[in-house]
Structure formats: structure tokens, C-alpha cells
N, C-alpha and C positions, 0 to 999 in steps of 0.2 A: 733735622733737615727741615727746610722751611721753604714754601714755594714763592713767597715775595722775594726772599734772598736769592733764590734761584733765578729768577727773572732778572734781578740785578747783576747777577754773575754773568748771564747771557749778553746783557746790554754793555757789560764792560769788555766784551771780547775785541772790539776793533781797537781800543786803546792799549790793551795788552799785546795786540798783535804787532803795532806799530813799535812798541818798546822792544818786543822780541826782533823785529827786523832791524832795528838800530844796534842791538847787541851783536846780531850775526854779522853785520856789516862792518863791525869794528875788529872782528877776529874769528878765526875757525876754532870752534870748541873740540874739534876732534884731531887738531893737528898733532897731539902727543901720542896718538895710536901708533903701535908697531907697524911696520910696512910689511911684515912677512905673514899677515893673516890669510889662513888658508880656508877657514870655516867660521860661520858665525851662528850662535844659538841665541835666540831671543827668549826670554822668560818673563812672564808676567801674568795677570790675571784680569778678568774683565775687560775694561776699555783699554787698558795697557796691552793686553794680548790682542785685541782687535786691531789697534794700530800696527803692532809687530807683525801680523799676518801680511799686511800689505808690503811692508819694507822687505820681508823675507821673499816674497814673490818677486818683487823687483830685483832683488839680488840674483836669485836664480835665473832669471830672465837674462841677466848680464853675465851668466857663467860663473857665479859665485855660489859656493855650496853654503845654503842658509835654510834654516828651519826655525819657526816660531812655537814654541812649546808652552803648555800650561806650566806655570812654576810648580804646581802640585805634582807633576808627572815624575818628579825625582829622576832627572837624566843620569845617565851613566858617566863615567869619567871622561871629560873631553879629550879628545886627541890634541897632539901638539900644535901650535899654530892657531888655536881656537879662541875667538873673541866671544865671550858671553855677555850679552847685553841684558841687564835686568832693568825692567821698567816698573816703576811704582810711584804714583803721584804723590802718596803721603810719605813713602820711603820707610814705611813700617808694616807693609803687608806681611802676613805671618807666612804665607806660602812662599814668598820670595826670600825672606830670610831663611826659612827652613832649607830652601835650595843652595843658599850661600854657605850653609854648614856642611855640605857634601863635598867629597874630595874633588877640587877642580885642577888638581895638577899644575901645569904650567900655562894655564889659560889666563888671558887678560880679561878682568872684569870691568866692563863699562856700566855706570849706574846713570840712569836718566830718572830724575826725580824733581819735585817741587820744593823738597826741603834738603839743602846741601849739608845739613847737620843730622840727619836722620841715620837710623840703624844701618839701612841699606847702605847709605852713601860712607858710612865708616867702614865697610867691608871691601869697597870697590878699589880698584886701581887707579881709576879715572872716573870723575863724577861731573855730569853735564846737567847743569840746572835748567828747568823747564820754563822758568821765568813767568809763570802763569799768574802769580799773585795769588792771595789767599781766596779760596772758592768758600765764602761765608755759608753757602746753603749745604756744603757737604757733599755735593754732586759733582763729579768729574765731568767738567764741560769745556773749560778753558784748557784744562790739563790734557785732555784727550786732543784737542786741536793742536796745542804745542807740540805734544808727543810726535804727532804726524810730520809736523814741519821738521823737527830735529832729526827724525829718523829719515826723511828724505836727504837732509843734509848728511847723514852719515851714509847713505847709500852713494851719494855723489862723491864722498871722500873715499869710499873703497872701490868705486868703479871709474872715477875719473869723468863720470858723464852726469846728466841730470841738469834740471833748470837752475838759474840763479835763485838761490833761496832767499836772500833778504828781499829782492823784487818780488817773488811769488808771495811771500808772507805780506808784504804791503798790498798786493792786488787781493789777497785774501780778505785783509781788513776793509778794503773797498767793497768787496762782495757781502761781507757781513754787515757792514753799514748800509748797504742798500736793502737787504733783506729786513733789517730792523726798522729803517726809516719807512718802508712801505708796507709794514705788516697790516695796516689797516685796509690795505687794497686786497690782500690774499688770505689773512688768516682765518676770519669767519667762514669763509668758503672751505678752507682745508679742514677745520673742526666739523662743519657739517659732513663733509664727504667721508671723513674718517671715523665718524662716530656711529659705529654699528654695534650689534648686539654680539657679535663674536670676535671683537679685538681687531688689532691692527696688524698688517702683515707688510713687512718691508722687504723690497727686492733690489738688488744692485749687482753689477758685474764684479767677476772675481778681483779685478784690479782695484776695486773700490769696495770690496765686501765690508770693510769697516764701517762704511755709511749705513749700511742695513742694519749690522750689528749694533752700532751706538745708537741708533734710531730706535730700534726695538727696546734697547736697555732704557733709555729716557722715558719711554711710556710705561714701562714696568716700574722703574725706580721712583718716579715722581708721582703721578696720578695712580699708580698701582693698578693699571689696566693690562689685559692680556696682549702680548705682542711677540712675534716671531719673525726672525730674519731668514732671508734665503737667497742664494745666488741665482742670478738669473737664467743661466743655462741649466742648472739643477732643478729650477722650478717645474719644469715640464715632466720631472722624475719623482717629485716628493710633494709639492704643494698643489698641483693642478687639480688633484682630486677633491680638495676643499671647496673649489668653486661650484661644485654640484650640489653640495649640501648646505653651505653656509652663506650668510650674508657678507660675503668676501669683499673686503675693503682693503686696498693695497697702497703703500707709498712706493713709488717706482723711481729709482735713479738710473736714467737711460745712460746708453752708451755701450751696451753689449751687442754683439752681433745676433744674440737670440732674444732681444726685445720683441721683434715681430712674431716669433713664435709663441711667446707668453701672451702677448696681446690677441693672438688670434683665438686662443681658447678664452680668454677674459671677455672678449667681445660676443662670442658665442654664447656664453652662459650668463651674460648681462651682470658681470661683477663690476665693482667699482674702482678705478685706478686714479690717483692723484700723482701726475708726473713732476718732477723737479728738475729744472735746469735744461729742458728741450722739449719741443712739440712733439707729442706721441699720438698717432692716429688711435681714436677709440678711447683715449683717457677722458674722464668726466671734467678734469681740471688739469691747469699746468701753471707753475710757478716758475717764473724767469727771474734772473738777477744778473747784474753786471759781471762779466767774466765768465759766465756759467759755459761758454763754449771751449773753455781750456781745461782739459781733465784733471790738471793738478790743482787748479783753483776750485773746481767741483769736489775734489777729494777732501780739501781742508774747510770747505765752507757749507756744503749741503746739509749736513746733519742739524744745522740751525733751524731748519724748518721743522724737524721733528721735535727739537728742543723747545721751540716756541709753542708749538702744539701741546706739547706735554705741560709746559708751565701753565697755559690757559685752562687746560682741564684740572689741573692740580689746584690753582687758585679758586676755580669756581666751585670745587667740591670741598 
């Protein structure tokens, strides 16, 4: 793992997204799926599972029985009509491979991976490449972003609803470019606000919980700093207590109906919040970018803030 290569991987995001948009515009990668799918089970670890949680929530909201599991949870035999979606950037995740050794009955296995020749791909009925390119740093950043985009496309395939994915991916490339091009305007301030003795806390609404999860992971994985993720509504039940005793510093991804509830406690206790994508009363800082008023663009783009913060800390140390 290398911090300079991590930064290079981040800077390559827009180009990879434009390439993905082109591929998605030329054909539907999920067109071969059966039409009689009655349940969807996502299996993955780390950032793969983070992305799957969002997709499962969207499917349930549309009336589709769906769940995102740890691949290590060793699920029971799937019922007929189940689509098992295994997500592994490398295609060699041990836990995913072990899950595929279990009896899967008549379930259809769909693999999302960055390596179509990997062990996971060889055990699937249908393989959809992530098309993120090689991440030289060894950190899943572009693959996480592409996983989210493709899972949104899968949700659209299964529900017949959702955004125009190629267009969304292009708009995400624009948003990512804007954050990268203007980092001199916001990055130093972000580093200062989040640089406390007790780590970084990331907060996001349930429908974008992957942003909190992935952002915290990037801070842990790169610069090896303490970081913890929390859902905005749940924050008042599990993390609010920390604001009384710690130098609490949070990266907030707004959009929850419970933003105000969290910020009320944060203002009262003098804690520090950096908001990404919207103006939040009481935040010490706000980072805006092109397209941040679209929740789907935000979902695919906003973790770049934490990734660039993590890269800067990692390089400096």
C-alpha cells in the first residue's frame, strides 16, 4: 500500500467513470438475468458490503425482498428464485469464495468483480466487470464507486425504476472532477477541522450509509487513524454521548430528516462538524461541489472528500 499511488488512484476517478458510462451506454450488463427473481441476497466484505447495503435498502423500498449479508455469515440454502449477488473487487476474497462453496440450490449467482478471470468469477452464472482499472495503491476506491453505480443499475433492472445510469455516472465524473480541481480551496480547512486527538466520526443518512462507512474505512486504512461511522438517526442513540467527553470531530453527509436533531446536540456541546454537499447551520465548515443537490450524485461522489483527506494525512506522515 502506497499513499502516493492512492492519490493517483483518486485522481484517475473521473476518467474511469467516463469509461464506465460509455460501456453502460452501449449495453445492459444485467440483461441475461432470469425474470423470475423473487429474492436478492448480497454477499460481500468491507466496502463491497457497504455498497450492497444501499442496494438492498433500495430494493426493499421498491417491494423486493433483499438483504445484504457479510459473506462470512454463512447463509442458509437460498430459496428458489433467489439471486445471490457476490461482490468482490479482487475476485479472490476468502470469505466470498467460502460462501460460494455452500449449497446454493437453484439460486442464480451474479458476480461483480474487477477481475473477470478471478476465482469468484469462475464460480458465477453471470459476471459483470467493475471496469475500475487496476488500483495501484491496493485500496478499494474506484472499485467502491463503480460497485455503487453498477448496483444502482441492477436495482433499476429488477424494479424497472431509477435514474439513467450512464447519465448519472457522467454527472458523477463531473462532480469528482470538481472536487479534485478545487481541492486547494477546501482540503487544508478540512484537514484542520478533522484533525483531533480522538479520531474522525462520519455520519450519513440510512439511504447513503455507505458514505459514512467508506469514509471511516479510508481514514483507518490509509493513515491508520481512528474513525467510526454512524447513521444520522441512530446518532442520537449511540454517538451523542461522545460529544460530552471527547474532542468530537465529525464529517457529516447531510440529507437525513434527523440532521437537525444531531446538530442541536453538536452545537450545544461545541463539537466540530464539517458538512459535505449542503449548507448545515452550526457546521464549522461546508464543502460544496457540482451536482451535490442530487442524492444519487452525492451517493457516488461524496466519499472522495474523506479519501482526499486520508491521502493527505497518509502522505504527510
